[in-house]
Structures are given as structure tokens and as C-alpha cells.
TORLUMBA-9009 format. One record per residue (C-alpha): y, z, x; residue in one letter. Coordinates in pm, 1 decimal. Layout:
! residues N
+----------+----------+----------+-----+
!        Y !        Z !        X ! res !
+----------+----------+----------+-----+
!        Y !        Z !        X !   a !
...
+----------+----------+----------+-----+
***
This chain:
! residues 299
+----------+----------+----------+-----+
!        Y !        Z !        X ! res !
+----------+----------+----------+-----+
!      8.7 !     -1.9 !    -28.4 !   x !
!    338.4 !    -51.2 !    102.8 !   x !
!    525.1 !    236.7 !    222.1 !   x !
!    871.1 !     87.7 !    282.7 !   x !
!    834.2 !    -77.5 !   -145.4 !   x !
!    689.4 !    253.3 !   -254.5 !   x !
!   1030.6 !    464.4 !   -108.2 !   x !
!   1245.4 !    168.1 !   -216.6 !   x !
!   1153.4 !    207.7 !   -560.9 !   x !
!   1114.2 !    571.8 !   -552.5 !   x !
!   1476.4 !    592.2 !   -421.3 !   x !
!   1629.4 !    390.7 !   -673.7 !   x !
!   1441.5 !    559.1 !   -951.4 !   x !
!   1576.7 !    848.0 !   -838.2 !   x !
!   1917.1 !    746.2 !   -827.6 !   x !
!   1869.4 !    600.4 !  -1183.8 !   x !
!   1771.3 !    988.9 !  -1262.8 !   x !
!   2110.2 !   1105.5 !  -1202.3 !   x !
!   2295.7 !    810.9 !  -1475.8 !   x !
!   2336.1 !   1069.7 !  -1756.8 !   x !
!   2513.2 !   1308.0 !  -1508.8 !   x !
!   2756.8 !   1019.5 !  -1413.5 !   x !
!   2776.4 !    903.3 !  -1793.8 !   x !
!   2925.9 !   1267.0 !  -1932.1 !   x !
!   3146.5 !   1263.1 !  -1647.9 !   x !
!   3352.2 !    917.6 !  -1683.4 !   x !
!   3567.5 !    967.4 !  -1951.3 !   x !
!   3508.9 !    674.4 !  -2133.6 !   x !
!   3322.2 !    582.1 !  -2421.2 !   x !
!   2953.1 !    413.2 !  -2390.6 !   x !
!   3106.4 !     74.5 !  -2493.7 !   x !
!   3357.9 !     59.4 !  -2211.9 !   x !
!   3134.0 !    189.4 !  -1978.8 !   x !
!   2837.9 !    -71.4 !  -2009.9 !   x !
!   3151.2 !   -342.6 !  -1961.6 !   x !
!   3240.8 !   -182.2 !  -1611.0 !   x !
!   2851.5 !   -180.4 !  -1516.1 !   x !
!   2813.0 !   -541.4 !  -1597.7 !   x !
!   3085.2 !   -648.2 !  -1420.8 !   x !
!   2982.5 !   -468.6 !  -1091.2 !   x !
!   2640.7 !   -614.5 !  -1173.9 !   x !
!   2737.7 !   -957.0 !  -1209.0 !   x !
!   2994.6 !   -939.8 !   -880.0 !   x !
!   2730.9 !   -751.8 !   -687.9 !   x !
!   2422.5 !   -904.9 !   -749.5 !   x !
!   2552.4 !  -1244.0 !   -763.6 !   x !
!   2714.6 !  -1204.6 !   -455.0 !   x !
!   2331.1 !  -1121.9 !   -305.1 !   x !
!   2156.6 !  -1408.0 !   -476.5 !   x !
!   2485.5 !  -1591.7 !   -335.7 !   x !
!   2417.2 !  -1484.1 !     38.2 !   x !
!   2061.3 !  -1533.3 !     27.9 !   x !
!   2144.5 !  -1876.0 !    -50.0 !   x !
!   1876.5 !  -1762.4 !   -342.5 !   x !
!   2117.8 !  -2008.4 !   -629.3 !   x !
!   1988.7 !  -2270.6 !   -463.0 !   x !
!   1599.4 !  -2259.4 !   -531.3 !   x !
!   1644.7 !  -2201.2 !   -868.8 !   x !
!   1454.1 !  -2398.5 !  -1112.3 !   x !
!   1714.5 !  -2377.3 !  -1446.9 !   x !
!   1453.3 !  -2448.6 !  -1738.8 !   x !
!   1669.4 !  -2487.2 !  -2081.2 !   x !
!   1385.9 !  -2252.8 !  -2297.7 !   x !
!   1403.8 !  -1964.7 !  -1984.5 !   x !
!   1773.6 !  -1969.7 !  -1997.5 !   x !
!   1797.6 !  -1926.4 !  -2364.6 !   x !
!   1550.5 !  -1671.7 !  -2320.7 !   x !
!   1688.4 !  -1483.8 !  -2039.4 !   x !
!   1995.0 !  -1427.4 !  -2278.8 !   x !
!   1808.5 !  -1286.0 !  -2564.0 !   x !
!   1704.2 !  -1043.2 !  -2355.5 !   x !
!   2086.5 !   -941.9 !  -2233.7 !   x !
!   2168.7 !   -890.0 !  -2536.7 !   x !
!   1916.8 !   -627.5 !  -2560.9 !   x !
!   1937.5 !   -527.7 !  -2224.2 !   x !
!   2320.2 !   -475.9 !  -2319.5 !   x !
!   2238.2 !   -287.8 !  -2670.1 !   x !
!   1996.5 !    -72.8 !  -2489.5 !   x !
!   2265.9 !     55.8 !  -2263.8 !   x !
!   2490.6 !    103.3 !  -2469.9 !   x !
!   2282.2 !    329.2 !  -2746.9 !   x !
!   2194.1 !    538.1 !  -2426.9 !   x !
!   2496.1 !    647.9 !  -2327.3 !   x !
!   2610.8 !    699.0 !  -2702.1 !   x !
!   2243.9 !    924.3 !  -2712.4 !   x !
!   2396.8 !   1128.1 !  -2344.5 !   x !
!   2749.8 !   1175.3 !  -2561.5 !   x !
!   2611.5 !   1316.5 !  -2893.1 !   x !
!   2233.2 !   1485.5 !  -2714.8 !   x !
!   2136.5 !   1680.2 !  -2409.9 !   x !
!   2067.6 !   1410.6 !  -2091.5 !   x !
!   1689.3 !   1558.8 !  -2108.6 !   x !
!   1649.2 !   1501.4 !  -2472.6 !   x !
!   1777.2 !   1147.6 !  -2513.7 !   x !
!   1563.5 !   1026.2 !  -2129.4 !   x !
!   1248.7 !   1165.6 !  -2342.3 !   x !
!   1342.7 !    971.1 !  -2617.2 !   x !
!   1443.5 !    626.9 !  -2432.1 !   x !
!   1127.3 !    625.6 !  -2265.2 !   x !
!    915.3 !    601.2 !  -2525.3 !   x !
!    975.5 !    255.7 !  -2463.9 !   x !
!    645.3 !    169.5 !  -2367.2 !   x !
!    449.4 !    269.2 !  -2663.3 !   x !
!    681.3 !     67.4 !  -2882.4 !   x !
!    602.1 !   -226.5 !  -2603.5 !   x !
!    233.5 !   -148.9 !  -2746.9 !   x !
!    330.7 !   -216.0 !  -3071.3 !   x !
!    536.3 !   -533.6 !  -3088.1 !   x !
!    226.0 !   -620.5 !  -2863.0 !   x !
!     26.2 !   -540.5 !  -3198.4 !   x !
!    222.3 !   -664.0 !  -3407.6 !   x !
!    340.5 !  -1008.0 !  -3231.5 !   x !
!     67.3 !  -1110.8 !  -2989.3 !   x !
!   -174.0 !   -969.4 !  -3268.2 !   x !
!   -332.4 !   -733.1 !  -2985.2 !   x !
!   -527.1 !   -471.6 !  -3096.2 !   x !
!   -433.9 !   -111.3 !  -3071.8 !   x !
!   -755.8 !     91.8 !  -3013.0 !   x !
!   -781.7 !    471.0 !  -3183.2 !   x !
!   -678.2 !    605.5 !  -2873.1 !   x !
!   -376.5 !    452.3 !  -2827.1 !   x !
!   -299.2 !    466.9 !  -3197.8 !   x !
!   -313.8 !    891.9 !  -3114.2 !   x !
!   -111.7 !    901.2 !  -2837.9 !   x !
!    152.1 !    712.1 !  -3075.1 !   x !
!    129.9 !   1006.4 !  -3322.4 !   x !
!    165.4 !   1225.1 !  -3011.4 !   x !
!    449.8 !   1071.7 !  -2909.8 !   x !
!    626.2 !   1091.9 !  -3241.9 !   x !
!    531.7 !   1416.6 !  -3310.5 !   x !
!    695.6 !   1513.0 !  -2979.6 !   x !
!    980.0 !   1363.7 !  -3087.2 !   x !
!   1039.8 !   1563.8 !  -3338.7 !   x !
!    997.3 !   1889.4 !  -3152.1 !   x !
!   1246.6 !   1803.1 !  -2871.7 !   x !
!   1465.7 !   1706.0 !  -3181.1 !   x !
!   1462.4 !   2021.6 !  -3387.8 !   x !
!   1259.6 !   2006.0 !  -3720.5 !   x !
!   1608.6 !   2138.5 !  -3866.1 !   x !
!   1768.6 !   1832.0 !  -3752.0 !   x !
!   1570.3 !   1634.9 !  -4015.0 !   x !
!   1667.7 !   1841.3 !  -4305.0 !   x !
!   1988.2 !   1624.9 !  -4424.1 !   x !
!   2052.8 !   1268.9 !  -4290.0 !   x !
!   2381.6 !   1375.8 !  -4179.8 !   x !
!   2237.2 !   1631.9 !  -3935.7 !   x !
!   1969.0 !   1386.6 !  -3847.8 !   x !
!   2244.1 !   1073.3 !  -3712.7 !   x !
!   2430.2 !   1286.4 !  -3593.3 !   x !
!   2143.2 !   1460.3 !  -3351.8 !   x !
!   2195.1 !   1155.3 !  -3151.7 !   x !
!   1842.0 !   1046.5 !  -3233.5 !   x !
!   1854.4 !    731.7 !  -3348.5 !   x !
!   2115.8 !    611.2 !  -3039.9 !   x !
!   1814.4 !    752.2 !  -2799.1 !   x !
!   1547.0 !    603.0 !  -3051.6 !   x !
!   1771.3 !    263.3 !  -3051.2 !   x !
!   1777.0 !    264.9 !  -2670.9 !   x !
!   1428.3 !    311.2 !  -2651.1 !   x !
!   1366.8 !     36.2 !  -2917.7 !   x !
!   1569.9 !   -208.0 !  -2736.5 !   x !
!   1415.1 !   -148.8 !  -2391.4 !   x !
!   1122.3 !   -232.8 !  -2502.3 !   x !
!   1198.8 !   -576.9 !  -2681.3 !   x !
!   1389.5 !   -619.6 !  -2344.5 !   x !
!   1020.6 !   -613.1 !  -2163.0 !   x !
!    856.1 !   -759.8 !  -2377.8 !   x !
!   1084.1 !  -1077.4 !  -2456.2 !   x !
!   1145.1 !  -1086.9 !  -2048.9 !   x !
!    749.6 !  -1138.5 !  -1971.5 !   x !
!    689.7 !  -1483.3 !  -2027.6 !   x !
!    973.5 !  -1604.2 !  -1824.8 !   x !
!    862.2 !  -1774.3 !  -1488.2 !   x !
!   1076.1 !  -1933.0 !  -1288.5 !   x !
!   1399.2 !  -1799.8 !  -1324.7 !   x !
!   1442.6 !  -1513.2 !   -970.9 !   x !
!   1485.3 !  -1190.5 !  -1058.0 !   x !
!   1836.5 !  -1190.4 !   -958.9 !   x !
!   1921.5 !  -1522.3 !  -1167.7 !   x !
!   1805.2 !  -1325.4 !  -1489.7 !   x !
!   2003.7 !   -994.4 !  -1413.2 !   x !
!   2342.0 !  -1204.7 !  -1385.7 !   x !
!   2281.1 !  -1398.2 !  -1669.1 !   x !
!   2193.8 !  -1109.8 !  -1839.6 !   x !
!   2496.8 !   -936.1 !  -1703.1 !   x !
!   2741.7 !  -1229.4 !  -1746.7 !   x !
!   2626.8 !  -1224.6 !  -2131.9 !   x !
!   2740.7 !   -826.5 !  -2157.7 !   x !
!   3045.8 !   -948.6 !  -2038.3 !   x !
!   3082.9 !  -1137.0 !  -2364.4 !   x !
!   2942.5 !   -983.4 !  -2615.7 !   x !
!   3134.6 !   -641.8 !  -2533.0 !   x !
!   3515.7 !   -807.4 !  -2409.6 !   x !
!   3598.9 !   -833.0 !  -2775.9 !   x !
!   3491.8 !   -430.5 !  -2886.7 !   x !
!   3646.7 !   -218.6 !  -2586.8 !   x !
!   3934.1 !    -78.7 !  -2572.9 !   x !
!   4106.7 !    -90.4 !  -2254.8 !   x !
!   4341.0 !    182.3 !  -2315.9 !   x !
!   4045.4 !    400.9 !  -2304.1 !   x !
!   4115.4 !    348.7 !  -1856.4 !   x !
!   4463.3 !    498.4 !  -1909.5 !   x !
!   4505.3 !    844.2 !  -1764.7 !   x !
!   4163.6 !    884.5 !  -1551.8 !   x !
!   4113.0 !   1069.3 !  -1334.0 !   x !
!   4010.7 !   1018.2 !   -918.9 !   x !
!   3673.2 !   1182.7 !  -1049.5 !   x !
!   3632.4 !    963.9 !  -1352.3 !   x !
!   3717.2 !    665.3 !  -1162.3 !   x !
!   3468.3 !    712.0 !   -890.2 !   x !
!   3178.6 !    803.3 !  -1130.5 !   x !
!   3285.8 !    532.7 !  -1342.1 !   x !
!   3232.3 !    304.4 !  -1035.5 !   x !
!   2946.4 !    491.7 !   -872.5 !   x !
!   2785.8 !    375.9 !  -1276.7 !   x !
!   2855.4 !     57.1 !  -1248.6 !   x !
!   2800.8 !     -3.3 !   -827.1 !   x !
!   2514.7 !    216.5 !   -739.9 !   x !
!   2308.7 !    235.6 !  -1073.2 !   x !
!   2310.9 !   -106.4 !  -1162.2 !   x !
!   2381.8 !   -281.1 !   -842.1 !   x !
!   2203.6 !   -114.1 !   -553.7 !   x !
!   1926.6 !     -4.9 !   -792.3 !   x !
!   1847.9 !   -311.6 !   -925.4 !   x !
!   1885.4 !   -463.4 !   -551.6 !   x !
!   1613.0 !   -215.7 !   -493.0 !   x !
!   1387.5 !   -227.1 !   -770.5 !   x !
!   1395.5 !   -605.8 !   -726.3 !   x !
!   1329.2 !   -602.1 !   -351.4 !   x !
!   1049.7 !   -286.6 !   -394.3 !   x !
!    876.6 !   -471.0 !   -662.9 !   x !
!    695.3 !   -708.5 !   -521.9 !   x !
!    484.8 !   -561.6 !   -318.3 !   x !
!    368.8 !   -321.1 !   -516.9 !   x !
!    114.0 !   -295.0 !   -786.1 !   x !
!    108.0 !   -218.9 !  -1181.5 !   x !
!    -41.0 !     88.4 !  -1156.6 !   x !
!    177.2 !    292.0 !   -854.0 !   x !
!    483.6 !    159.3 !  -1043.6 !   x !
!    400.6 !    278.1 !  -1415.4 !   x !
!    366.4 !    620.5 !  -1195.2 !   x !
!    665.7 !    578.8 !   -978.9 !   x !
!    901.6 !    513.5 !  -1230.1 !   x !
!    841.2 !    914.9 !  -1402.6 !   x !
!   1085.0 !   1004.9 !  -1093.6 !   x !
!   1342.4 !    859.6 !  -1367.9 !   x !
!   1313.3 !   1129.1 !  -1601.7 !   x !
!   1195.4 !   1391.1 !  -1371.7 !   x !
!   1528.2 !   1355.9 !  -1140.7 !   x !
!   1713.3 !   1358.4 !  -1511.6 !   x !
!   1583.0 !   1686.0 !  -1631.8 !   x !
!   1582.4 !   1843.8 !  -1373.9 !   x !
!   1973.1 !   1784.4 !  -1244.8 !   x !
!   2015.9 !   1873.7 !  -1694.2 !   x !
!   1890.7 !   2192.7 !  -1610.8 !   x !
!   2024.7 !   2305.3 !  -1296.5 !   x !
!   2401.3 !   2136.8 !  -1304.0 !   x !
!   2439.6 !   2106.2 !  -1669.2 !   x !
!   2253.8 !   2445.6 !  -1735.6 !   x !
!   2019.8 !   2264.5 !  -2067.8 !   x !
!   1761.9 !   2520.1 !  -2180.9 !   x !
!   1505.9 !   2414.1 !  -2349.8 !   x !
!   1335.2 !   2553.4 !  -2637.1 !   x !
!    963.6 !   2624.7 !  -2642.8 !   x !
!    924.5 !   2372.3 !  -2919.7 !   x !
!   1105.4 !   2111.2 !  -2660.9 !   x !
!    902.7 !   2182.8 !  -2400.4 !   x !
!    631.2 !   2136.9 !  -2597.2 !   x !
!    769.7 !   1806.5 !  -2759.1 !   x !
!    851.9 !   1686.5 !  -2375.0 !   x !
!    494.2 !   1777.4 !  -2293.0 !   x !
!    386.4 !   1569.0 !  -2557.1 !   x !
!    583.3 !   1255.6 !  -2470.7 !   x !
!    494.9 !   1233.7 !  -2166.5 !   x !
!    161.2 !   1265.3 !  -2211.2 !   x !
!    110.5 !   1025.6 !  -2469.2 !   x !
!    324.9 !    787.1 !  -2241.4 !   x !
!    132.7 !    833.9 !  -1952.8 !   x !
!   -184.2 !    754.6 !  -2097.8 !   x !
!    -35.1 !    381.7 !  -2223.6 !   x !
!     49.8 !    313.6 !  -1904.4 !   x !
!   -184.8 !    469.2 !  -1663.6 !   x !
!   -524.8 !    374.9 !  -1963.4 !   x !
!   -822.9 !    219.9 !  -1779.9 !   x !
!   -809.5 !   -161.8 !  -1826.2 !   x !
!  -1162.0 !   -405.6 !  -1718.5 !   x !
!   -934.9 !   -587.0 !  -1449.7 !   x !
!   -766.3 !   -518.9 !  -1108.6 !   x !
!   -420.5 !   -405.8 !  -1121.8 !   x !
!   -220.9 !   -681.7 !  -1095.7 !   x !
!    169.1 !   -743.4 !   -932.2 !   x !
!    401.5 !   -669.0 !  -1251.5 !   x !
!    580.3 !   -950.2 !  -1302.9 !   x !
!    933.1 !  -1001.3 !  -1139.3 !   x !
!   1114.1 !  -1037.2 !  -1418.3 !   x !
!   1105.4 !   -701.4 !  -1603.9 !   x !
!   1390.8 !   -488.7 !  -1566.7 !   x !
!   1479.3 !   -134.0 !  -1516.2 !   x !
!   1698.0 !    -17.2 !  -1729.9 !   x !
+----------+----------+----------+-----+
***
């Protein structure tokens, strides 16, 4: 196994685990933050793509370009909903729900690809669902207002959009990861520009700007670079395990820096969710692990 690639992927996931902490310190709403993130990613990864002359080797297929645009819509909505969830609920809770994405990929495969869902798969899905109820709090489901204001809807929508991003990107074969990400972030800029309130950038402190630029350059540009540079040399099973560095770091930062103190039910809920997800991503198959598709994006 490529030790350097493992270190790069671990580092990228550890850095991304701090995005919630950065987000709540930017001082700007979700839409504007994602807009800045798209600009930074477009410039950073676009520059790498150009300097490495990767743009000269691209094979532009109309179907894949249109499919990448669709993936870009899901990716941008995924970011917006996740950051909205951070505004309403604890980072640990939002990240736990966000990581339900593999479950939704399984469900999408069952619905659209007619893949048969096994009994253990159904049980894993139910366990994750029960866990999500526990960590949000059963009391928040007693009225529609409590349910909506809990942030659960935003976190769940972010997980669904992330799953749709992964699901729709699986058949993109010719475009490089840099080309797909460049196109997706361009879509984000175009999508969000009409909805941005640029007045939110007035009066921000130096600290706010550092967190904003950190979210754009570090969590998007640098993390994507490390991610794409590492997954080529790692098996699916290793990647499936290492991506869990992200939620672990997020929960640790939330606990030690933001004083998050989960209740017993929330701890049980988080445990349920990760047990269910671990089963889905690590379940045994009849074939040897394959290389993960380079077109999959990191959240």
C-alpha cells in the first residue's frame, strides 16, 4: 500500500474535519460562504490543471460535460445545506447526519439501478435512521416547527445531495478530476451569484476574512488537491476507512473547542449511524477491492 498516498488522504480528511469550526467563525451566511468557496476552488484547482497542462489532454464529451454540470448543482446544494445545518445545530450532529450519504447511495442504487438490497442492508439503513432520530432528539419531532428549526432537514438534505453527487458522477469516465471539479465550481459561481448579498462582507474582521479564505483555499482547493492526488494509489477499502477521519476530527473539535456535550441518546445515535455506515462501506463482496473512481468528489 502506498504510504505517501495514505498520509495525503488522511491529512485531507483531517483538514476537512475542521470545516465546521471554520464555517461558524466566518461571520457570513451559507450561500455567500459557498460562493467564495467556489471562486477559490476554481482559481486554485484551475491553476494546477493549467500549469500541469492537464487541460490539453482533456477529452470533452458532451454527455459527460452535461452530467458534470448536473453533479455540480448537487455538489453546490450539498455545501449550502451543510453550512446551513452548521448554523442551526451542533457540528457533531450535523456531520453525523451528513455522513449518512453512503446509505442514500445504496437506496438510489436500489431504486434506479435495480440493485437488490439485502436484509442486512435494510437493517443497517433502519439503524442509521433510528440513530439520526436519537442524535437530533425525539422531542424535536413533536411539532413541525421544532423539527424544521432543529437543523435536521438541512443536514439531511446535504447528505442526500452528496449522495446524488457521488451517484451521478460514477459514470463520468473521460474528464479528469480537475476538469470535473473546475466545471462544478463554475456552476456554483453562476448558481449562487444572483442570491448573494454582498453587504454581508462589509464590516468583517480580519479574523473573519482569514476563516473565509481558509475555508475556500485550504478546505476546498488544497484538500481537493490532496484528495485527488492520493485516491489514484489507494484501494476502495482503504479510502472507505480513511474518510472517517473527517467526522472523528469534527466531533473532537466540537467537543474540545466548542464545548459540545452530547447526551446519552446522542452518543447512542452517533454510534448507531457509524455502525450502519461502516457496514455499508465495508461489507464483504465477492470481488477484490478495486480502485475508487477518480471522478468521485470529496465533500
